Backbone as CSV, one residue per row, in Angstrom:
resi,resn,N_x,N_y,N_z,CA_x,CA_y,CA_z,C_x,C_y,C_z
1,MET,90.303,176.203,97.145,90.571,174.673,97.613,92.061,174.453,97.865
2,ASP,92.412,173.775,99.516,93.962,173.886,99.539,94.564,172.765,98.439
3,LYS,95.877,172.491,98.660,96.166,171.525,97.420,96.160,170.326,98.027
4,LYS,95.959,169.866,99.301,95.960,168.604,99.101,94.609,168.080,99.192
5,ARG,93.637,168.721,99.283,92.341,168.388,98.595,92.163,168.500,97.311
6,LEU,93.091,168.968,96.436,92.721,169.161,95.062,93.678,167.949,94.624
7,LYS,94.543,167.583,94.905,95.435,166.225,94.580,94.374,165.110,95.084
8,ARG,93.938,165.000,96.000,92.967,163.902,95.961,92.067,164.234,95.033
9,LEU,91.074,165.228,94.544,90.332,165.544,93.539,90.926,164.737,92.120
10,ILE,92.053,165.423,91.738,92.578,165.294,90.600,93.063,163.680,90.377
11,ASN,93.295,162.855,91.753,93.434,161.525,91.635,92.386,160.927,91.150
12,ASN,91.192,161.178,91.953,90.483,160.626,91.647,89.521,160.518,90.465
13,GLU,89.458,161.988,90.102,89.133,162.306,88.607,89.837,161.477,87.689
14,PHE,90.832,161.679,87.525,91.779,161.210,86.503,91.866,159.627,86.439
15,LYS,91.530,159.600,87.660,91.983,157.931,87.634,90.757,157.283,86.565
16,ILE,90.020,157.581,86.440,88.298,156.998,86.022,88.619,157.243,84.500
17,ILE,89.432,158.053,84.026,89.686,158.499,82.641,90.923,157.460,82.289
18,LEU,92.045,157.629,82.896,93.199,157.118,82.312,93.509,155.604,82.654
19,CYS,93.119,154.821,84.226,93.151,153.421,84.421,92.507,152.623,83.488
20,PRO,91.577,152.986,82.926,91.080,152.041,82.029,91.676,151.668,80.829
21,ILE,92.353,152.595,80.180,93.384,152.424,79.407,94.929,152.347,79.486
22,GLY,95.310,151.776,80.610,96.325,150.839,80.641,97.269,152.297,81.777
23,PHE,96.987,153.441,81.890,97.855,154.300,82.998,97.406,153.499,84.563
24,ILE,98.863,153.751,85.592,98.773,153.723,86.938,99.330,154.911,87.417
25,SER,98.487,155.087,88.977,98.819,155.972,89.469,100.182,156.055,90.377
26,LYS,101.172,157.083,89.847,102.396,156.921,90.456,102.237,157.769,91.730
27,SER,101.522,158.482,91.649,101.320,159.670,92.849,99.815,160.497,92.910
28,ASP,99.553,161.029,93.471,97.877,161.876,93.360,98.249,162.805,92.280
29,THR,99.341,162.862,91.802,99.396,164.037,90.262,100.494,163.659,89.474
30,LEU,100.445,162.330,89.164,101.378,161.785,88.054,100.766,160.186,87.800
31,PHE,100.635,160.227,86.841,100.108,159.121,86.029,101.001,158.604,84.789
32,VAL,101.370,156.955,84.755,102.329,156.894,83.128,101.681,155.543,83.290
33,ARG,101.799,155.507,81.893,101.840,153.616,81.139,103.078,153.782,80.337
34,LEU,103.308,152.273,80.496,104.626,151.971,79.680,103.798,150.991,78.926
35,SER,104.219,151.223,77.442,103.957,150.231,76.030,104.477,149.466,76.052
36,LYS,104.525,148.019,75.527,104.987,147.305,74.934,106.361,147.044,74.593
37,ASP,106.661,148.303,74.056,108.060,148.639,73.243,108.507,149.575,74.151
38,ASN,108.501,149.757,75.394,109.151,150.662,76.525,109.652,151.807,76.372
39,VAL,108.592,152.283,75.744,107.890,153.810,75.723,107.107,154.573,76.674
40,LEU,107.272,154.988,77.571,106.462,155.677,78.690,105.615,156.692,78.389
41,HIS,104.194,156.771,78.857,103.473,157.860,78.397,103.441,158.509,79.933
42,ILE,102.903,160.251,80.138,103.587,160.633,81.365,102.342,161.832,81.098
43,VAL,101.508,161.977,82.197,100.319,162.453,82.611,101.010,163.542,83.929
44,ASN,101.215,164.407,84.013,101.527,165.157,85.151,101.388,166.189,85.523
45,PHE,100.864,166.530,86.987,100.050,167.817,87.305,101.055,168.406,88.146
46,ASP,101.102,169.899,88.045,101.995,170.664,88.692,101.213,171.582,89.414
47,LEU,101.402,171.789,90.589,100.770,172.895,92.088,101.290,173.709,92.428
48,GLY,101.415,175.096,91.522,102.248,175.942,91.939,101.600,177.007,92.739
49,SER,102.655,178.288,92.999,101.984,178.917,93.670,100.758,180.034,93.260
50,ILE,100.896,179.863,91.854,99.616,181.110,91.356,98.473,180.085,90.864
51,GLY,98.571,178.840,90.846,97.510,178.083,90.168,98.014,176.532,90.058
52,PHE,97.583,175.657,88.958,97.859,174.434,88.585,97.563,174.189,87.400
53,THR,98.663,173.334,86.690,98.491,172.867,84.906,98.690,171.381,84.940
54,CYS,98.503,171.015,83.905,98.725,169.684,83.373,99.770,169.440,82.119
55,SER,100.903,168.651,82.419,101.679,168.472,81.464,101.547,166.967,80.654
56,VAL,102.086,166.619,79.649,101.587,165.358,79.003,103.354,165.200,78.328
57,ALA,103.768,163.926,78.070,105.168,163.699,77.667,105.265,162.392,77.605
58,ILE,106.436,162.218,76.555,106.508,160.493,76.097,108.068,160.373,76.094
59,GLN,108.322,159.476,76.853,109.863,158.581,77.187,109.935,157.522,76.723
60,PRO,111.145,157.494,75.991,111.742,155.967,75.671,112.525,155.906,76.581
61,LEU,112.310,154.848,77.086,113.264,153.665,78.241,114.350,153.195,77.524
62,TYR,114.506,152.833,76.366,115.330,152.271,76.024,116.442,153.271,75.740
63,THR,116.688,154.438,75.854,117.906,155.220,76.032,118.581,155.505,77.086
64,PHE,119.981,155.395,76.814,120.870,155.556,77.725,121.150,157.237,78.607
65,ASP,120.671,157.171,79.546,120.646,158.978,80.136,121.796,158.795,81.358
66,HIS,122.106,160.428,81.275,123.337,160.354,82.529,122.450,160.643,84.008
67,THR,120.961,160.424,84.157,120.152,160.249,84.767,118.934,159.226,84.518
68,GLU,118.382,158.401,85.815,117.604,157.317,85.366,116.207,158.127,86.098
69,VAL,115.392,158.981,85.473,114.048,159.470,86.261,113.213,159.625,84.878
70,ILE,111.970,160.076,85.662,110.805,160.249,84.652,111.408,161.576,84.106
71,SER,111.045,161.705,82.716,111.256,162.699,82.390,110.504,163.592,81.520
72,LEU,110.266,165.009,81.286,109.309,165.407,80.615,109.625,166.060,79.596
73,ASN,110.917,165.920,78.950,111.934,166.733,78.082,110.792,166.790,76.738
74,MET,110.244,165.371,75.967,109.564,165.169,75.162,107.898,165.709,75.366
75,GLY,107.878,166.941,75.961,106.741,167.004,76.319,105.903,168.475,76.583
76,ALA,104.760,168.785,77.145,104.841,170.451,76.979,103.156,170.236,77.904
77,ARG,103.081,171.369,78.642,101.920,171.872,79.301,100.427,171.591,78.449
78,LEU,99.440,171.143,78.791,98.101,171.148,78.025,98.066,172.336,77.504
79,SER,98.182,173.463,78.384,97.463,174.686,78.005,98.394,175.208,76.656
80,ARG,99.436,174.966,76.492,100.252,175.300,75.377,100.613,174.129,74.350
81,PHE,99.842,173.185,74.644,100.085,172.095,73.451,99.072,172.258,72.364
82,LYS,99.388,172.338,71.201,99.084,172.216,69.994,98.558,173.872,69.690
83,ILE,97.690,174.240,70.717,96.765,175.922,70.847,96.982,176.453,72.413
84,VAL,97.866,177.443,72.187,98.470,178.186,73.085,96.792,178.420,73.885
85,GLN,96.900,178.195,75.182,95.959,179.178,75.691,96.289,179.342,77.473
86,LYS,95.380,179.312,78.406,96.090,180.029,79.779,97.364,179.112,80.234
87,GLU,97.637,179.355,80.904,98.751,178.906,81.759,98.607,178.242,82.745
88,TRP,97.637,178.753,83.582,97.670,178.087,85.038,96.306,178.049,85.113
89,TRP,95.725,177.253,86.150,94.149,177.185,86.312,94.262,177.762,87.884
90,SER,93.056,178.295,88.264,92.737,178.601,89.222,92.496,177.991,90.398
91,TYR,92.988,178.260,91.866,92.616,177.509,92.821,91.268,177.619,93.460
92,ILE,90.923,178.764,92.983,89.535,179.274,93.470,88.024,178.215,92.910
93,GLU,88.485,177.896,91.512,87.302,177.283,90.690,88.153,176.076,90.324
94,PRO,88.911,175.269,91.013,89.419,173.885,90.579,88.763,172.717,89.464
95,GLU,87.327,172.950,90.024,86.456,171.677,89.129,86.722,172.307,87.825
96,LYS,86.318,173.701,87.429,86.075,174.082,86.230,87.345,173.819,85.424
97,GLY,88.625,173.940,85.916,90.049,174.097,85.561,90.052,172.481,85.104
98,LEU,89.812,171.423,86.239,89.866,170.202,85.767,89.057,169.883,84.324
99,SER,87.966,170.382,84.527,87.011,169.873,83.321,87.776,170.389,81.947
100,GLU,88.375,171.341,81.963,88.863,171.820,81.236,90.530,171.196,80.533
101,ILE,90.733,170.923,81.714,92.058,169.964,81.457,91.563,168.245,80.734
102,LYS,90.672,167.893,81.215,89.781,166.776,80.871,90.006,167.043,78.987
103,GLU,89.104,167.739,78.992,88.567,168.293,77.654,90.417,168.344,76.698
104,LEU,91.150,169.066,77.190,92.664,169.027,76.583,92.943,167.873,76.096
105,LEU,93.096,167.019,77.161,93.793,165.662,77.576,92.909,164.508,76.626
106,LEU,91.947,164.391,76.445,91.105,163.922,75.616,91.003,164.386,74.391
107,LYS,91.348,165.328,73.730,91.322,166.043,72.560,92.885,165.962,71.883
108,ASN,93.948,166.266,72.466,94.825,166.660,72.338,95.942,165.620,72.722
109,GLY,96.168,165.297,74.436,96.782,164.889,74.846,96.860,163.053,74.365
110,LEU,95.853,162.075,74.566,95.790,160.982,74.253,95.900,160.530,73.039
111,PRO,95.222,161.605,72.004,95.547,161.175,70.402,97.337,161.261,70.448
112,TRP,97.924,162.248,70.908,99.522,162.247,70.486,100.253,161.067,71.310
113,PHE,99.657,160.371,72.416,100.489,159.350,72.980,100.089,158.016,71.841
114,ASN,98.658,158.046,71.206,98.596,157.011,70.393,99.337,156.831,69.261
115,GLU,99.727,157.839,68.691,100.136,158.733,67.365,101.281,158.225,67.377
116,TYR,102.128,159.090,68.790,103.417,159.283,68.312,104.068,158.277,69.520
117,GLY,103.933,157.465,70.520,104.092,157.267,71.566,104.824,155.624,71.428
118,THR,105.276,155.792,70.171,106.218,153.996,70.108,107.496,154.245,69.707
119,PRO,108.433,153.328,69.338,109.437,153.719,69.116,109.505,154.780,67.396
120,ASP,108.875,154.061,66.365,108.464,154.472,65.225,107.882,155.959,65.360
121,GLY,106.815,156.169,66.167,106.275,157.626,66.354,107.124,158.098,66.811
122,ILE,108.078,158.163,67.863,109.233,158.936,68.133,109.956,159.368,67.004
123,ILE,110.477,158.292,65.820,111.307,158.810,65.045,110.392,159.644,64.097
124,GLU,108.871,159.637,63.580,108.251,159.764,62.522,108.445,162.061,63.387
125,PHE,107.936,161.766,64.470,107.443,162.950,65.302,109.128,163.640,65.049
126,ILE,110.125,163.478,65.601,111.407,164.301,65.475,111.806,164.431,64.015
127,ALA,111.543,163.644,63.110,112.045,163.878,61.647,111.307,164.280,61.099
128,THR,109.950,164.719,61.023,109.137,165.519,60.601,108.914,166.832,61.187
129,GLY,109.576,167.022,62.215,109.779,168.292,62.862,108.636,168.627,63.554
130,LYS,107.956,168.014,64.147,106.766,168.502,64.811,106.852,169.499,66.275
131,ALA,107.939,169.274,66.683,108.150,169.451,67.710,107.856,171.066,68.330
132,ASN,107.812,171.783,67.119,107.584,173.169,67.212,106.184,173.040,67.016
133,GLU,105.335,172.785,65.975,104.060,172.259,65.791,103.311,172.429,67.236
134,TYR,103.906,171.363,68.141,103.158,171.073,69.221,103.824,171.719,70.490
135,GLY,104.256,172.833,70.009,105.139,173.753,71.298,105.892,173.027,72.587
136,LEU,106.478,172.113,71.923,107.595,171.432,72.898,108.380,172.171,72.755
137,LYS,108.898,173.144,73.243,109.978,173.941,73.670,110.932,173.426,74.146
138,SER,110.808,172.741,75.417,111.826,171.974,76.030,112.731,170.744,75.431
139,PHE,112.101,170.601,74.132,112.384,169.579,73.575,113.268,170.131,72.142
140,ASP,114.818,170.379,72.634,115.384,171.276,72.395,116.223,169.782,71.122
141,ALA,116.995,170.472,70.665,118.070,169.461,69.431,118.729,168.680,69.584
142,PHE,119.547,168.850,70.725,120.235,167.522,71.792,119.064,166.518,72.181
143,HIS,117.990,166.722,72.803,117.270,165.844,72.989,116.837,164.954,71.767
144,GLN,116.127,165.861,71.005,115.597,165.540,69.595,116.655,164.219,69.126
145,GLU,117.880,164.460,69.171,118.858,163.911,68.352,119.462,162.119,69.347
146,HIS,119.059,162.908,71.013,119.332,161.447,71.929,118.168,160.316,71.259
147,TYR,116.833,161.061,71.244,115.753,160.253,71.213,115.915,159.297,69.992
148,LEU,116.323,160.317,68.754,115.994,159.791,67.343,117.204,158.871,67.314
149,ALA,118.359,158.689,67.551,118.921,158.048,67.654,119.259,156.616,68.057
150,PHE,118.430,156.441,69.428,118.106,155.140,70.399,116.931,154.809,69.656
151,SER,116.195,155.716,69.419,114.995,154.822,68.463,114.926,154.519,67.190
152,LEU,115.845,154.759,66.266,116.504,154.214,65.479,117.384,153.170,65.497
153,PHE,118.377,153.031,66.704,118.412,151.805,67.122,117.698,151.031,67.639
154,TYR,116.799,151.197,68.300,115.469,149.833,68.721,114.933,149.400,67.648
155,THR,114.715,150.393,66.533,114.045,149.741,65.368,114.652,148.931,64.419
156,GLY,116.320,148.826,64.460,116.992,148.086,63.802,117.680,148.979,62.655
157,HIS,117.578,150.376,62.884,118.293,151.176,61.701,119.665,151.481,62.401
158,LEU,120.534,150.384,62.234,121.652,150.630,63.195,122.888,151.854,62.501
159,GLU,122.671,151.825,61.122,123.730,152.723,60.637,122.879,154.387,60.994
160,ASP,121.393,154.257,60.477,121.218,155.817,60.996,121.115,156.056,62.688
161,GLY,121.157,155.437,63.320,121.261,155.504,64.656,122.705,155.876,65.030
162,VAL,123.915,155.582,64.300,125.136,155.764,64.818,125.575,157.508,64.314
163,LYS,124.701,157.493,63.052,124.803,158.904,62.377,124.412,159.845,63.712
164,HIS,123.170,159.618,63.967,122.715,160.622,64.938,123.226,160.866,66.380
165,ILE,123.774,159.347,67.035,124.624,159.609,67.813,126.354,160.524,67.538
166,GLU,126.636,160.412,66.248,127.899,161.056,66.235,127.378,162.596,66.110
167,LYS,126.284,163.114,65.570,125.756,164.356,65.865,125.524,165.110,67.092
168,LEU,124.672,163.936,68.100,124.838,164.189,69.344,125.985,164.520,70.011
169,VAL,127.035,163.562,69.857,128.227,163.718,70.682,129.041,164.936,70.085
170,SER,128.701,165.274,68.960,129.330,166.578,68.221,128.843,167.794,69.089
171,MET,127.418,168.053,69.738,127.109,168.868,70.606,127.668,168.881,71.925
172,ILE,128.507,167.898,72.205,129.004,168.232,73.541,130.396,168.904,73.558
173,SER,130.828,169.935,74.066,131.770,170.241,73.743,133.185,169.750,74.914
174,SER,134.494,169.997,74.740,135.345,169.763,75.652,135.416,170.324,76.851
175,ASN,134.694,171.721,76.776,134.785,172.603,78.180,133.184,172.223,78.940
176,SER,132.291,171.374,78.941,131.261,171.034,79.142,131.285,170.618,80.812
177,ALA,130.385,170.186,81.649,130.405,169.969,82.830,131.066,168.511,82.685
178,GLU,131.594,167.806,84.201,132.145,166.659,83.927,131.058,165.808,83.816
179,PHE,129.860,165.720,84.330,129.048,164.872,84.112,128.451,164.285,82.797
180,ILE,128.669,165.747,82.187,128.378,165.640,80.468,129.045,164.815,79.810
181,ILE,130.533,165.047,79.806,131.511,164.405,79.295,131.702,163.255,80.055
182,ALA,131.051,162.670,80.839,130.999,161.526,81.684,130.091,160.723,80.590
183,PHE,128.808,161.386,80.575,128.030,160.817,79.694,128.379,160.698,78.374
184,LYS,128.970,161.873,77.376,129.441,161.361,76.542,130.095,159.951,76.113
185,ASP,130.943,159.775,77.172,131.932,158.526,77.172,130.969,157.381,77.213
186,GLN,130.099,157.671,78.193,129.102,156.174,78.305,128.320,156.200,77.132
187,LEU,127.996,156.986,76.506,127.342,156.932,74.992,127.865,156.122,74.261
188,LEU,129.513,156.682,74.090,130.032,155.862,73.234,130.613,154.667,73.327
189,ASP,130.358,154.464,74.286,130.874,153.068,75.286,129.397,152.327,74.767
190,VAL,128.210,152.801,75.137,126.883,151.825,74.938,127.048,151.624,73.222
191,VAL,126.857,152.585,72.501,127.196,152.525,71.047,128.028,151.427,70.585
192,SER,129.382,151.398,71.354,130.114,150.441,70.757,129.765,149.181,71.110
193,LYS,128.603,148.597,71.804,128.459,147.184,72.377,127.363,146.656,71.362
194,ILE,126.545,148.003,70.992,125.372,147.631,69.779,126.198,146.511,68.347
195,THR,125.325,145.623,68.115,125.701,145.112,66.571,124.396,144.583,66.562
196,SER,124.197,144.277,65.154,123.215,143.615,64.601,122.536,142.416,64.984
197,ASP,123.450,141.761,65.684,123.055,140.737,66.304,122.281,140.609,67.756
198,ASN,122.699,141.527,68.564,122.300,142.164,70.150,121.647,143.401,70.187
199,TYR,121.553,144.320,69.466,121.107,145.560,69.541,119.701,145.511,70.632
200,LYS,118.606,144.709,70.528,117.421,144.730,71.076,117.968,144.085,72.758
201,LEU,118.833,143.142,72.892,119.478,142.868,74.115,120.245,144.134,74.959
202,VAL,121.099,144.449,74.142,121.638,145.728,74.747,120.538,147.202,75.391
203,LEU,119.520,147.054,74.441,118.490,148.425,74.566,117.671,147.880,75.940
204,ASN,117.103,146.579,75.252,116.344,145.903,76.545,116.920,146.078,77.963
205,SER,118.290,145.588,77.803,118.753,145.864,79.175,119.028,147.543,80.071
206,ILE,118.854,148.288,78.815,119.139,149.460,79.529,117.466,149.745,79.954
207,ALA,116.973,149.562,79.055,114.916,149.723,79.465,114.940,149.119,80.807
208,GLU,115.420,147.821,81.017,114.967,147.302,82.543,115.736,148.385,83.507
209,SER,116.984,148.085,83.173,117.729,149.533,84.425,116.721,150.703,84.605
210,ASN,116.415,151.369,83.541,115.440,152.705,84.079,114.316,151.983,84.541
211,LYS,113.416,150.819,84.113,112.238,150.597,84.938,112.400,150.436,85.936
212,ASN,113.329,149.495,86.399,113.735,149.728,88.103,113.846,150.839,88.991
213,ALA,114.640,151.607,87.998,114.930,152.966,88.734,113.892,153.873,88.989
214,ILE,112.639,153.730,88.102,111.259,154.470,88.169,110.329,153.887,88.653
215,LYS,110.658,152.520,89.158,109.978,151.427,89.911,108.631,151.247,88.995
216,MET,109.178,150.979,87.721,107.875,150.361,86.911,108.460,148.979,86.462
217,GLY,109.183,148.307,86.990,109.720,147.132,86.604,108.687,146.081,86.703
218,SER,109.094,144.818,85.879,108.124,143.554,86.316,108.306,142.801,87.485
């Protein structure tokens, strides 16, 4: 099956599962759901040269970053999520592949969103070291500290959030790329503005900027 037909098939098949539970189709191969507390749930298909695959990811939008894009950092391919299986599914029998992906999404992906796809859930996921258990290899220590710090801020744990920002900043060396140094300075500037009286206002403003950038604004 050619990729154009497969994209249409993916969109048609997964709309039936995902749209009734709050996801929207951003493209034929990308579905997202925004929680009431500014956490994005992501289901993304990748059509490669040797086959196709599907990833799930969680992204808190109240985090300040050097880019405002949909990120799969806190995520993994469903084929390697909790239980390592095949990497890619064949274009020769796409219907069989999509059926297997649906099964994995219902078994592993959607329950993960429900359990950890909130600010408190993100804190628990990182604090209890679940990244290795779930196979999130791209969710490294830097990104974990980043998401943990801002999730702590978002839930009102300001002192703990500052401690993890300090850890995050310590990971950025003086000879890092210019945009990373600039990101460090911007991080410190954002944190300096967060107080017990305004933390939700500051973080919701960041979330609104991110939502507008990825066209998820109200």
